[in-house]
PAZAPA-4460 file (N, C-alpha, C; in steps of 0.05 Angstrom, whole numbers, plus 32768, in hexadecimal, padded with zeros to 4 digits):
% residues 330
    n_x    n_y    n_z   ca_x   ca_y   ca_z    c_x    c_y    c_z   seq   type   mol
   81EB   7A03   835B   81FC   7A16   834D   81EC   7A25   8339     1      M     A
   81F5   7A3D   8331   81E6   7A4E   8320   81EA   7A47   8303     2      Y     A
   81D5   7A49   82F3   81D6   7A41   82D7   81E2   7A58   82C7     3      T     A
   81EE   7A4F   82B0   81FB   7A63   829E   81E9   7A6A   8287     4      K     A
   81D9   7A56   827E   81CA   7A5B   8265   81B0   7A69   8269     5      G     A
   81B1   7A82   826F   8198   7A91   8274   8194   7AA7   8260     6      L     A
   81A0   7AA4   8248   819D   7AB8   8234   8180   7ABD   822C     7      D     A
   8170   7AA8   8230   8154   7AAA   8228   8143   7AB7   823E     8      Q     A
   814F   7ABC   8255   813F   7AC6   826B   8134   7AE2   8266     9      A     A
   811B   7AE6   826A   810F   7B00   8266   811A   7B12   827C    10      S     A
   8125   7B28   8274   8130   7B3B   8288   814D   7B35   828F    11      G     A
   8159   7B20   8285   8175   7B1A   828C   8187   7B26   8277    12      S     A
   8188   7B1B   8260   819A   7B25   824B   818C   7B37   8238    13      K     A
   8195   7B4E   8234   8188   7B62   8223   8192   7B5F   8206    14      K     A
   8180   7B61   81F3   8187   7B61   81D7   8188   7B7D   81CC    15      T     A
   8181   7B90   81DC   8181   7BAC   81D3   8171   7BBC   81E7    16      G     A
   8170   7BD7   81E4   8161   7BE8   81F6   8144   7BDF   81F7    17      P     A
   8139   7BDD   820E   811D   7BD5   8212   810F   7BE9   8224    18      Q     A
   80F6   7BEF   821D   80E7   7C02   822C   80DF   7BF6   8247    19      Q     A
   80E3   7C05   825C   80DB   7BFC   8277   80C3   7C0D   827F    20      E     A
   80AD   7C00   8283   8095   7C0E   828A   8093   7C15   82A7    21      T     A
   8085   7C2A   82AF   8082   7C30   82CC   8075   7C18   82DB    22      P     A
   8064   7C09   82CE   8057   7BF3   82DB   806C   7BDD   82E1    23      E     A
   807E   7BD7   82CF   8093   7BC3   82D3   80A5   7BCC   82EA    24      Q     A
   80AE   7BE5   82EA   80BF   7BEF   82FF   80B2   7BEE   831A    25      L     A
   8098   7BF6   831B   808A   7BF6   8334   8086   7BD9   833F    26      A     A
   8081   7BC6   832D   807D   7BAB   8335   8097   7B9F   8340    27      A     A
   80AD   7BA5   8333   80C7   7B9A   833C   80CE   7BA6   8357    28      C     A
   80C9   7BC0   835B   80CF   7BCD   8374   80BE   7BC2   838A    29      K     A
   80A4   7BBD   8384   8093   7BB2   8398   809C   7B96   83A1    30      A     A
   80A6   7B86   838F   80B0   7B6C   8396   80C9   7B6E   83A8    31      R     A
   80DB   7B81   83A1   80F3   7B85   83B1   80EB   7B8F   83CD    32      I     A
   80D9   7BA2   83CE   80D0   7BAD   83E8   80C3   7B98   83F9    33      D     A
   80B6   7B84   83EC   80A9   7B6F   83FB   80BC   7B58   8402    34      A     A
   80D6   7B5D   83FD   80EB   7B49   8403   80EA   7B30   83F2    35      E     A
   80DE   7B32   83DB   80DE   7B1C   83C8   80F9   7B1C   83B9    36      E     A
   8102   7B05   83B2   811B   7B03   83A2   8115   7B07   8384    37      K     A
   8126   7B16   8377   8125   7B19   835A   8137   7B02   834F    38      I     A
   812C   7AF2   833E   813B   7ADC   8332   8143   7AE2   8316    39      E     A
   8154   7AD1   830B   8161   7AD6   82F1   814D   7AD9   82DB    40      A     A
   8137   7AC9   82DC   8123   7ACA   82C6   810E   7AE0   82CA    41      K     A
   810F   7AEE   82E0   80FC   7B03   82E5   8103   7B1C   82D6    42      D     A
   80EF   7B2C   82D0   80F4   7B47   82C5   8102   7B58   82DA    43      W     A
   8115   7B68   82D1   8123   7B7A   82E4   812B   7B93   82D4    44      M     A
   812D   7BAA   82E1   8136   7BC2   82D3   8153   7BBE   82CA    45      P     A
   8159   7BCA   82B3   8174   7BC7   82A8   8189   7BD3   82BA    46      E     A
   8182   7BE9   82C8   8196   7BF5   82DB   819B   7BE2   82F2    47      A     A
   8187   7BD4   82FB   818A   7BC0   8311   819C   7BAA   8308    48      Y     A
   8198   7BA0   82EF   81A8   7B8B   82E5   81C5   7B94   82E2    49      R     A
   81CA   7BAC   82D7   81E5   7BB6   82D3   81F3   7BB9   82EE    50      R     A
   81E5   7BC3   8302   81F0   7BC6   831D   81F9   7BAB   8328    51      T     A
   81E8   7B97   8325   81EF   7B7C   832F   8207   7B71   8320    52      L     A
   8208   7B74   8305   821F   7B6A   82F6   8238   7B77   82FF    53      V     A
   8238   7B91   8303   8250   7B9F   830C   8258   7B95   8328    54      R     A
   8245   7B94   833B   824D   7B8D   8356   8256   7B6F   8358    55      Q     A
   8246   7B5D   834C   824D   7B41   834F   8267   7B3A   8340    56      I     A
   826B   7B45   8328   8283   7B3F   831A   829C   7B4B   8328    57      S     A
   8299   7B63   8333   82B0   7B6E   8342   82B5   7B5D   835B    58      Q     A
   82A1   7B53   8367   82A4   7B42   837E   82B3   7B28   8376    59      H     A
   82AB   7B1D   835F   82B8   7B05   8355   82D6   7B0A   834F    60      A     A
   82DB   7B21   8342   82F7   7B28   833B   8307   7B2B   8355    61      H     A
   82FB   7B36   836A   830A   7B3A   8383   8312   7B20   8390    62      S     A
   8300   7B0C   838E   8306   7AF2   8399   831D   7AE5   838A    63      E     A
   831E   7AE8   8370   8333   7ADC   8360   834E   7AEA   8364    64      I     A
   834E   7B04   8362   8366   7B13   8367   836F   7B10   8384    65      I     A
   835C   7B0E   8396   8362   7B0B   83B3   8371   7AF2   83BA    66      G     A
   8373   7ADF   83A8   8383   7AC7   83AD   83A1   7ACD   83AE    67      M     A
   83A9   7AE2   83A0   83C5   7AE7   839C   83D5   7AEF   83B5    68      Q     A
   83CB   7B03   83C5   83DB   7B0B   83DC   83E1   7AF4   83F0    69      P     A
   83CD   7AE3   83F4   83D1   7ACC   8406   83DF   7AB5   83F8    70      E     A
   83DA   7AB2   83DE   83E7   7A9D   83CF   8406   7AA0   83D0    71      G     A
   840F   7AB9   83D3   842C   7ABD   83D5   8439   7AB0   83ED    72      N     A
   8428   7AA9   8401   8433   7A9D   8419   842E   7A7F   841B    73      W     A
   8423   7A73   8407   841D   7A56   8408   8437   7A45   840D    74      L     A
   844D   7A4D   8401   8466   7A3E   8404   8476   7A47   841C    75      T     A
   846D   7A5D   8429   847C   7A68   843F   846D   7A67   845A    76      R     A
   8456   7A5B   845B   8447   7A58   8474   8459   7A4A   8489    77      A     A
   8457   7A52   84A2   846A   7A48   84B7   8467   7A2B   84BF    78      P     A
   8452   7A1D   84B7   844E   7A01   84BE   843D   79F4   84A9    79      S     A
   843D   79D9   84A9   842D   79CA   8496   840F   79D0   849B    80      L     A
   8407   79D2   84B4   83EB   79D8   84BB   83E3   79F3   84B0    81      K     A
   83F4   7A07   84B4   83EE   7A22   84AA   83EC   7A22   848B    82      R     A
   83FE   7A12   847F   83FE   7A11   8462   83E4   7A04   8457    83      K     A
   83DB   79EF   8464   83C3   79E1   845C   83AA   79F3   845F    84      A     A
   83A9   7A02   8475   8393   7A14   847A   8393   7A2B   8466    85      I     A
   83AA   7A36   8460   83AC   7A4C   844D   83A5   7A42   8431    86      L     A
   83AE   7A2A   842A   83A7   7A1F   8410   8389   7A1C   840D    87      L     A
   837C   7A11   8422   835F   7A0E   8421   8351   7A29   841E    88      A     A
   835C   7A3D   842B   8350   7A58   8429   8352   7A63   840D    89      K     A
   836A   7A61   8401   836D   7A6C   83E6   835B   7A5D   83D3    90      V     A
   8358   7A43   83D6   8346   7A33   83C5   8329   7A3D   83CA    91      Q     A
   8322   7A43   83E2   8307   7A4E   83E8   8302   7A67   83D7    92      D     A
   8316   7A79   83D7   8313   7A92   83C8   830E   7A8D   83AB    93      E     A
   831C   7A7A   839F   8317   7A73   8383   82FA   7A69   837F    94      A     A
   82F1   7A59   8392   82D5   7A50   8391   82C1   7A67   8392    95      G     A
   82C7   7A7A   83A4   82B5   7A91   83A6   82B3   7AA0   838B    96      H     A
   82CA   7AA3   837E   82CA   7AB1   8365   82B8   7AA2   8351    97      G     A
   82BA   7A88   8350   82AA   7A78   833E   828C   7A7A   8344    98      L     A
   8285   7A79   835E   8268   7A7D   8366   825E   7A97   835B    99      Y     A
   826E   7AAC   835F   8265   7AC7   8358   8264   7ACC   833A   100      L     A
   8278   7AC1   832B   8276   7AC3   830E   825C   7AB5   8305   101      Y     A
   8256   7A9E   8311   823E   7A90   8309   8225   7AA0   830F   102      S     A
   8224   7AAD   8326   820E   7ABE   832D   820B   7AD6   8319   103      A     A
   8221   7AE2   8311   8220   7AF8   82FE   8217   7AEE   82E3   104      A     A
   821E   7AD5   82DB   8216   7ACB   82C1   81F8   7AC8   82BF   105      E     A
   81EA   7AC5   82D6   81CD   7AC3   82D4   81C0   7ADD   82CB   106      T     A
   81D0   7AF3   82CB   81C6   7B0D   82C2   81CC   7B12   82A4   107      L     A
   81D6   7AFD   8296   81DA   7AFF   827A   81F5   7B08   8270   108      G     A
   8208   7B0B   8283   8223   7B12   827B   8234   7AF9   827C   109      V     A
   8246   7AF6   8268   8256   7ADE   8266   826F   7AE0   8278   110      S     A
   8278   7AC9   8281   8290   7AC9   8292   82A8   7AD3   8281   111      R     A
   82A9   7ACB   8268   82BF   7AD4   8257   82C1   7AF3   8256   112      D     A
   82A9   7B00   8255   82A9   7B1D   8254   82B2   7B29   826E   113      Q     A
   82A9   7B1D   8284   82B1   7B27   829E   82CF   7B25   82A2   114      M     A
   82DA   7B0E   829B   82F7   7B0A   829D   8306   7B1D   828B   115      V     A
   82FC   7B21   8273   8309   7B33   8260   8309   7B50   826B   116      A     A
   82F3   7B58   8278   82F2   7B73   8284   8306   7B76   829B   117      D     A
   830A   7B60   82AA   831E   7B61   82BF   833A   7B63   82B4   118      L     A
   8340   7B52   82A1   835C   7B52   8295   8363   7B6B   8286   119      L     A
   834F   7B78   827B   8353   7B91   826C   8356   7BA9   827E   120      S     A
   834E   7BA6   8298   834E   7BBC   82AB   8334   7BCC   82AC   121      G     A
   8321   7BC3   829C   8307   7BD1   829C   82F8   7BCD   82B6   122      K     A
   82F9   7BB4   82C0   82EB   7BAD   82D8   82FD   7BB1   82F1   123      A     A
   82F1   7BB7   8307   8300   7BBC   8320   82FE   7BA4   8332   124      K     A
   830F   7BA3   8346   830E   7B90   835C   8316   7B9F   8376   125      Y     A
   8312   7B92   838C   8317   7B9F   83A6   8333   7BAA   83A8   126      S     A
   8336   7BC3   83B1   8350   7BD0   83B3   8362   7BC2   83C7   127      S     A
   8357   7BB5   83DB   8367   7BA9   83F0   837B   7B95   83E6   128      I     A
   8376   7B89   83CF   8388   7B74   83C6   83A0   7B7F   83B6   129      F     A
   83A3   7B99   83B6   83BA   7BA5   83A9   83CF   7BAE   83BD   130      N     A
   83CE   7BA2   83D5   83E3   7BA7   83E9   83F3   7B8E   83EE   131      Y     A
   840D   7B90   83F3   841E   7B79   83F5   841B   7B6A   8410   132      P     A
   8421   7B50   8410   8422   7B41   8429   843F   7B3C   842F   133      T     A
   844A   7B4C   8442   8466   7B4D   8447   8470   7B39   845C   134      L     A
   845D   7B30   846D   8464   7B1D   8482   844E   7B0A   8487   135      S     A
   8454   7AF5   8496   843F   7AE1   849D   8428   7AEF   84AD   136      W     A
   842E   7B03   84BC   8419   7B11   84CB   8405   7B1E   84B8   137      A     A
   840E   7B25   84A0   83FB   7B31   848C   83E5   7B1D   8485   138      D     A
   83EC   7B03   8485   83D8   7AEF   847F   83C3   7AEF   8495   139      I     A
   83CC   7AF2   84AE   83B9   7AF4   84C4   83A8   7B0D   84C2   140      G     A
   83B5   7B24   84BB   83A7   7B3D   84B9   8392   7B3C   84A2   141      A     A
   8398   7B2F   848C   8385   7B2C   8476   836D   7B1C   8480   142      I     A
   8372   7B05   848D   835C   7AF6   8497   834B   7B05   84AB   143      G     A
   8358   7B11   84BE   834A   7B20   84D4   833C   7B39   84C9   144      W     A
   834A   7B4A   84BB   8340   7B64   84B3   8331   7B63   8498   145      L     A
   833F   7B58   8484   8333   7B59   8469   831B   7B47   8467   146      V     A
   831E   7B2E   8471   8307   7B1C   8470   82F2   7B25   8484   147      D     A
   82FB   7B31   849A   82E7   7B3C   84AD   82D6   7B52   84A0   148      G     A
   82E3   7B64   8491   82D5   7B79   8483   82C3   7B6D   846E   149      A     A
   82CD   7B58   8460   82BD   7B4B   844B   82A3   7B3F   8457   150      A     A
   82A6   7B32   846F   828F   7B26   847C   827A   7B3C   8483   151      I     A
   8285   7B52   848E   8273   7B68   8496   8263   7B72   847E   152      M     A
   826F   7B72   8467   8262   7B7B   844E   8251   7B66   8442   153      N     A
   8259   7B4D   8444   824C   7B38   8435   8235   7B2A   8442   154      Q     A
   8235   7B29   845D   821E   7B1C   846A   8203   7B29   8462   155      I     A
   8201   7B44   8461   81E8   7B4F   8458   81E1   7B48   843B   156      P     A
   81F6   7B41   842B   81F1   7B39   840F   81E2   7B1E   840D   157      L     A
   81E2   7B0F   8423   81D2   7AF6   8423   81B4   7AFD   8421   158      C     A
   81AD   7B16   8427   8191   7B1F   8424   818D   7B31   840C   159      R     A
   81A0   7B30   83F9   819F   7B40   83E1   8185   7B3A   83D2   160      C     A
   817A   7B4E   83C5   8160   7B4A   83B7   8163   7B38   839E   161      S     A
   817B   7B34   8394   817F   7B22   837D   8186   7B06   8387   162      Y     A
   8175   7AF3   8381   8177   7AD8   838D   8191   7ACA   8388   163      G     A
   819B   7AC8   836F   81B4   7ABA   836B   81CC   7AC5   837A   164      P     A
   81CE   7ADF   837D   81E3   7AEC   838C   81E0   7AE6   83AA   165      Y     A
   81C8   7AE8   83B4   81C3   7AE3   83D1   81CA   7AC6   83D8   166      A     A
   81C3   7AB3   83C7   81C8   7A97   83CD   81E6   7A91   83CB   167      R     A
   81F4   7A9D   83B8   8211   7A99   83B6   821F   7AA3   83D0   168      A     A
   8215   7AB9   83DB   8222   7AC5   83F2   821F   7AB4   840B   169      M     A
   820C   7AA3   840D   8209   7A92   8425   8221   7A81   8429   170      I     A
   822A   7A73   8415   8241   7A62   8418   825B   7A73   841A   171      R     A
   825C   7A88   840B   8274   7A99   840C   8278   7AA3   8429   172      V     A
   8263   7AAC   8436   8265   7AB7   8451   826D   7AA2   8465   173      C     A
   8263   7A8A   8462   826B   7A75   8474   8289   7A70   8473   174      K     A
   8293   7A6F   845B   82B0   7A6A   8458   82C1   7A82   8460   175      E     A
   82B7   7A9B   845B   82C6   7AB2   8463   82C7   7AB5   8482   176      E     A
   82B3   7AAB   848F   82B3   7AAB   84AC   82CA   7A9A   84B7   177      S     A
   82CE   7A83   84AB   82E5   7A72   84B2   82FF   7A81   84AC   178      F     A
   8301   7A8E   8496   8319   7A9D   848F   8320   7AB2   84A3   179      H     A
   830B   7AC0   84AC   830F   7AD6   84BF   8319   7ACB   84DA   180      Q     A
   830D   7AB5   84E3   8316   7AA9   84FC   8333   7A9E   84FA   181      R     A
   8339   7A93   84E3   8354   7A89   84DF   8369   7AA0   84E0   182      Q     A
   8362   7AB7   84D3   8374   7ACE   84D4   8377   7AD9   84F0   183      G     A
   8361   7ADB   84FF   8363   7AE5   851A   8374   7AD2   852B   184      F     A
   8372   7AB8   8527   8382   7AA5   8536   839F   7AA8   8530   185      E     A
   83A6   7AAE   8517   83C3   7AB3   8511   83CC   7ACC   8520   186      I     A
   83BC   7AE1   8521   83C4   7AF9   852F   83C6   7AF4   854D   187      M     A
   83B4   7AE4   8558   83B5   7ADE   8575   83CE   7ACE   857C   188      L     A
   83D5   7ABB   856B   83ED   7AAC   856F   8406   7ABD   856F   189      T     A
   8407   7AD0   855C   841E   7AE2   855B   841F   7AF5   8573   190      L     A
   8407   7AFE   857B   8407   7B11   8592   840D   7B03   85AC   191      C     A
   840B   7AE9   85AD   8413   7ADA   85C5   842F   7AD0   85C3   192      R     A
   843D   7AD7   85AE   8458   7ACD   85A9   846D   7AE0   85B3   193      G     A
   8483   7AE1   85A4   849A   7AF2   85AB   8494   7B0F   85A6   194      S     A
   84A6   7B20   85AF   84A4   7B3D   85AA   84A5   7B42   858C   195      D     A
   84B6   7B34   857E   84B8   7B37   8561   849E   7B2F   8553   196      E     A
   8491   7B1A   855C   8478   7B11   8550   8462   7B25   8556   197      Q     A
   8461   7B30   856E   844D   7B45   8574   8451   7B5E   8563   198      R     A
   846A   7B65   855F   8471   7B7C   854E   8468   7B77   8531   199      E     A
   846B   7B5E   8528   8463   7B57   850D   8445   7B59   850A   200      M     A
   8436   7B51   851F   8419   7B53   851E   8410   7B70   851E   201      A     A
   841D   7B80   852E   8416   7B9D   852F   841C   7BAA   8515   202      Q     A
   8432   7BA3   8508   8439   7BAF   84EE   8424   7BA7   84D9   203      D     A
   841B   7B8E   84DA   8406   7B86   84C7   83EC   7B96   84CB   204      A     A
   83E5   7B99   84E4   83CD   7BA9   84EA   83D0   7BC6   84E0   205      L     A
   83E8   7BD1   84E5   83ED   7BED   84DC   83E9   7BF0   84BE   206      N     A
   83F2   7BDD   84AF   83F1   7BDF   8492   83D6   7BD8   8486   207      R     A
   83C7   7BC6   8492   83AE   7BBD   8487   8395   7BCA   8492   208      F     A
   8398   7BDA   84A8   8381   7BE6   84B5   8372   7BF8   84A1   209      W     A
   8380   7C0C   8497   8372   7C20   8486   8368   7C14   846C   210      W     A
   8378   7C04   845E   836D   7BF7   8446   8355   7BE6   844B   211      P     A
   8353   7BDA   8463   833B   7BCB   846A   8323   7BDD   846D   212      S     A
   8326   7BF4   8478   8310   7C07   847A   8307   7C11   845F   213      L     A
   831A   7C13   844D   8314   7C1C   8431   8304   7C07   8422   214      M     A
   8305   7BEE   842B   82F6   7BD9   841D   82D8   7BDE   841B   215      M     A
   82CD   7BED   842D   82B0   7BF2   842D   82A8   7C06   8418   216      F     A
   82BC   7C13   840B   82B5   7C26   83F7   82B5   7C42   8401   217      G     A
   82B1   7C55   83EF   82B2   7C72   83F7   829C   7C78   840B   218      P     A
   82A0   7C8F   8418   828B   7C99   842A   8270   7C9B   841B   219      N     A
   825B   7C98   842A   8240   7C98   841D   823C   7CB0   840B   220      D     A
   8246   7CC7   8414   8242   7CE0   8404   8251   7CDF   83EA   221      S     A
   8265   7CCD   83E7   8275   7CCB   83CF   826E   7CB3   83BE   222      Q     A
   825E   7CA1   83C9   8259   7C88   83BB   8245   7C8C   83A4   223      S     A
   824C   7C82   838C   823A   7C84   8375   8223   7C70   8376   224      K     A
   8227   7C5A   8382   8215   7C43   837F   8206   7C3B   8398   225      H     A
   8210   7C43   83AF   8206   7C38   83C9   81E9   7C3D   83CD   226      S     A
   81E0   7C56   83C9   81C4   7C5C   83CF   81B0   7C4C   83BE   227      A     A
   81B6   7C4B   83A4   81A4   7C3C   8393   81A5   7C1E   8398   228      Q     A
   81BC   7C14   839E   81BE   7BF7   83A5   81AE   7BF1   83BE   229      S     A
   81AE   7C03   83D1   819E   7BFF   83E9   8180   7C01   83E3   230      M     A
   8178   7C13   83D1   815C   7C15   83CA   8152   7BFC   83BD   231      A     A
   8164   7BEF   83AD   815D   7BD5   83A1   8161   7BBD   83B3   232      W     A
   816B   7BC3   83CB   8171   7BAE   83DF   8186   7B9A   83D5   233      K     A
   8197   7BA3   83C3   81AF   7B94   83BD   81C2   7B96   83D5   234      I     A
   81C5   7BAE   83DF   81D3   7BB2   83F8   81BE   7BB8   840E   235      K     A
   81C6   7BB2   8427   81B4   7BB7   843D   81BD   7BCD   844F   236      R     A
   81D7   7BD3   844E   81E3   7BE8   845E   81F5   7BF9   844D   237      F     A
   81F8   7C12   8454   820A   7C24   8445   8227   7C1F   844B   238      S     A
   8239   7C2A   843B   8255   7C26   843F   825E   7C30   845B   239      N     A
   8255   7C47   8463   825D   7C52   847D   8252   7C42   8494   240      D     A
   8239   7C37   8491   822E   7C27   84A6   823E   7C0D   84AA   241      E     A
   8245   7C00   8494   8255   7BE8   8496   8271   7BED   84A1   242      L     A
   827D   7C03   8499   8298   7C0A   84A2   8297   7C0F   84C1   243      R     A
   8282   7C1C   84CA   8280   7C22   84E7   827D   7C08   84F7   244      Q     A
   826C   7BF6   84ED   8269   7BDC   84FA   8284   7BCD   84FC   245      K     A
   8293   7BCE   84E6   82AD   7BC0   84E6   82C0   7BCC   84FA   246      F     A
   82C1   7BE7   84FB   82D3   7BF4   850E   82CB   7BED   852B   247      V     A
   82B2   7BEF   8531   82A8   7BEA   854C   82B0   7BCE   8556   248      D     A
   82AE   7BBA   8544   82B4   7B9F   854C   82D2   7B9A   854D   249      I     A
   82E0   7BA4   8538   82FC   7B9D   8535   830E   7BAB   8549   250      T     A
   8307   7BC2   8552   8317   7BD0   8566   8318   7BBF   8580   251      V     A
   8302   7BB4   8587   8301   7BA3   859F   8312   7B8A   859C   252      Q     A
   8312   7B7F   8584   8323   7B67   857E   8340   7B6F   8580   253      Q     A
   8347   7B86   8576   8363   7B8F   8578   836C   7B92   8595   254      A     A
   835A   7B9D   85A5   835F   7BA0   85C2   8365   7B85   85CE   255      D     A
   8355   7B71   85C7   8358   7B56   85D2   8374   7B4B   85CA   256      F     A
   837C   7B51   85B2   8396   7B47   85A8   83AD   7B57   85B5   257      L     A
   83A8   7B6E   85C0   83BD   7B7E   85CB   83CA   7B90   85B6   258      G     A
   83BC   7B94   85A0   83C6   7BA4   858A   83B9   7BC0   858A   259      L     A
   83C7   7BD3   857F   83BD   7BEF   857E   83B5   7BF6   8562   260      K     A
   839C   7BFE   855F   8392   7C07   8545   83A1   7C21   853D   261      V     A
   83AB   7C22   8525   83BC   7C39   851D   83AB   7C52   8516   262      P     A
   839E   7C5D   852A   838E   7C75   8527   838E   7C84   8541   263      D     A
   839C   7C9A   8542   839F   7CAA   855A   8384   7CB8   8562   264      E     A
   8372   7CBA   854F   8359   7CC7   8555   8343   7CB3   855C   265      K     A
   8349   7C9A   855D   8335   7C85   8563   832B   7C89   8580   266      L     A
   8311   7C8B   8583   8306   7C91   859D   82E9   7C87   859E   267      E     A
   82E2   7C7B   85B5   82C7   7C71   85B9   82B5   7C88   85C0   268      L     A
   829F   7C8B   85B1   828B   7C9F   85B8   8277   7C92   85CB   269      D     A
   8278   7C99   85E4   8268   7C8C   85F9   824A   7C90   85F5   270      K     A
   8243   7CA6   85E7   8227   7CAB   85E3   821B   7C98   85CD   271      E     A
   822A   7C94   85B8   8220   7C84   85A2   8229   7C66   85A4   272      T     A
   823F   7C62   85B3   8249   7C47   85B5   825A   7C3F   859D   273      G     A
   825F   7C52   858B   8270   7C4D   8573   828B   7C5A   8576   274      H     A
   829E   7C4F   8568   82B9   7C5B   8568   82BB   7C71   8552   275      Y     A
   82C6   7C88   855A   82CC   7C9C   8547   82E9   7C97   853D   276      R     A
   82ED   7C9B   8523   8307   7C96   8518   830F   7CAB   8503   277      F     A
   8328   7CAC   84FC   8332   7CC0   84EA   8326   7CBE   84CE   278      S     A
   8328   7CD3   84BF   831F   7CD2   84A3   8332   7CC1   8493   279      E     A
   8327   7CB1   8482   8337   7C9F   8471   8344   7CAF   845B   280      I     A
   835C   7CA6   8453   836A   7CB3   843D   835E   7CA9   8423   281      D     A
   834A   7CB7   8419   833B   7CAE   8401   834C   7CB1   83E8   282      W     A
   8360   7CC2   83E9   8371   7CC5   83D1   8380   7CAB   83CC   283      Q     A
   8389   7C9F   83E2   8397   7C85   83DF   8384   7C70   83D4   284      E     A
   836B   7C70   83DE   8357   7C5C   83D4   8353   7C5F   83B6   285      F     A
   834F   7C78   83AD   8349   7C7C   8390   8362   7C77   837F   286      F     A
   837A   7C7D   838A   8392   7C77   837B   8395   7C59   8377   287      D     A
   8391   7C4A   838C   8393   7C2D   838A   837E   7C22   8377   288      V     A
   8366   7C2D   8379   8350   7C24   8368   8356   7C2A   834A   289      L     A
   8365   7C3F   8346   836C   7C47   832A   8383   7C37   831F   290      A     A
   838E   7C25   832F   83A4   7C14   8325   83BF   7C1D   832E   291      G     A
   83C1   7C2F   8342   83DB   7C39   834A   83E2   7C31   8366   292      N     A
   83D8   7C1A   836F   83DF   7C0F   8389   83FA   7C01   8389   293      G     A
   8403   7BF8   83A0   841D   7BEA   83A1   8420   7BD1   8390   294      P     A
   840A   7BC3   838C   840B   7BA9   837E   83F8   7BA6   8366   295      C     A
   83EB   7BBC   835E   83D7   7BBA   8348   83E2   7BAC   832F   296      N     A
   83F9   7BB5   8326   8404   7BAA   830D   840C   7B8D   8311   297      R     A
   8418   7B87   8327   8420   7B6C   832D   8408   7B59   832D   298      Q     A
   83F3   7B62   833A   83DB   7B51   833C   83CF   7B4B   8321   299      R     A
   83CE   7B5F   8310   83C2   7B5B   82F6   83D4   7B4B   82E3   300      M     A
   83EE   7B4F   82E6   8401   7B3F   82D6   83FE   7B22   82DC   301      Q     A
   83FC   7B1B   82F6   83F9   7AFF   82FD   83DF   7AF4   82F4   302      K     A
   83CA   7B04   82F5   83AF   7AFA   82ED   83AF   7AF5   82CF   303      R     A
   83BB   7B07   82C0   83BC   7B03   82A2   83CD   7AEB   829B   304      R     A
   83E3   7AE7   82A9   83F4   7AD0   82A4   83E5   7AB6   82AA   305      K     A
   83D7   7AB6   82C1   83C8   7A9E   82C9   83B2   7A98   82B4   306      A     A
   83A5   7AAD   82AA   8391   7AAA   8296   839C   7A9E   827C   307      H     A
   83B3   7AA9   8274   83C0   7A9E   825B   83C9   7A82   825F   308      D     A
   83D5   7A7C   8276   83DF   7A61   827C   83C9   7A4C   827D   309      D     A
   83B1   7A55   8284   839A   7A43   8286   838A   7A40   826C   310      G     A
   8393   7A4C   8256   8384   7A4B   823D   8380   7A2F   8234   311      A     A
   8394   7A1E   8237   8391   7A02   822D   837B   79F3   823D   312      W     A
   8378   79FA   8256   8363   79EC   8266   8347   79F5   825C   313      V     A
   8344   7A0E   8256   832A   7A18   824C   8324   7A0C   8231   314      R     A
   8339   7A0A   8220   8335   79FF   8205   832E   79E1   8207   315      E     A
   833B   79D2   8219   8334   79B6   821D   8318   79B2   8227   316      A     A
   8310   79C4   823A   82F5   79C2   8245   82E0   79C7   8230   317      A     A
   82E5   79DB   821F   82D3   79E2   8209   82D1   79CA   81F5   318      R     A
   82E8   79BF   81EE   82E8   79A8   81DC   82D8   7991   81E7   319      A     A
   82DC   798C   8201   82CD   7976   820D   82AF   797B   820D   320      Y     A
   82A8   7994   8214   828B   799B   8214   827F   7999   81F8   321      A     A
   828E   79A2   81E4   8284   799F   81C8   8280   7982   81C0   322      D     A
   8293   7971   81C9   8292   7955   81C3   8279   7948   81D0   323      K     A
   8274   794F   81E9   825D   7944   81F8   8243   794E   81EB   324      Q     A
   8243   7967   81E3   822B   7972   81D6   8225   7964   81BB   325      A     A
   823A   795F   81AC   8237   7951   8193   822C   7935   8197   326      A     A
   8236   7927   81AB   822C   790C   81B1   820F   790D   81B9   327      R     A
   8208   7921   81C9   81EC   7923   81D2   81D9   7929   81BB   328      A     A
   81E3   7938   81A7   81D2   793F   8190   81D1   7929   817B   329      A     A
   81E3   7916   817C   81E4   7900   8168   81CD   78ED   816C   330      A     A
***
């Protein structure tokens, strides 16, 4: 697990503006180009550090907020087996958030500050979690589509140039792969069921298809961060490349299920082997990102309440830690 106490690390926590020499920048770039991992105690450009803090903390926030849509169905799952699997999945997401907060802390930012930024609305999280889960089929769609998109985006992060983030993603991806298979199995079961169940599965696909494509972020021409993140090998593929890979794979899975992707312009380009699809409604994406989605306010209200309700646990943990430290110093 990743350490928290790295305030002393050279290049991790800044005490003020520091001059970055051309030699330092060139040496860091050479290490990245040579596929060496940048570690917490290594020197790194401040812009590289800030980019990592933004990306990793947003990723952590998304895992924590992402517990809510599926958590709503823990008491309504159709069987004890389904309930146990869903409970394990939601617990996995909590663990992912903790791994990622720990990875971000190696860059000199405190968990308290990251959480404060989330609760104040300063920090963002994935827009996909601001849509409601209206039926049990939505739980299948989230596993199949949302976790499938997450895997497509996150597997390359296992080769991220920043070591702590890359190592955290190895376990996250293993667990997300299970989540995706579990979601697909729910959809398969529904599609092999009654007419009503197949309609429920189709409705879930209709509602989650476009938000899932939005998960990869704006088109490359509109993305503020993608090109630089790729130059630093934080990312390995652009937003549009990852989105295209997801569409190419998922359309075939939908065909297997007997479901229709809700895009009248969807067509296989026989020359390229890729599917052409309609333009995404980016206005919806930016509206949801700005806090105006169907469930934005509800998600943040629940997160703030959970944070407030857990204050006594944090206080007790701090008191215990202080007591142990006092004993060790005696």
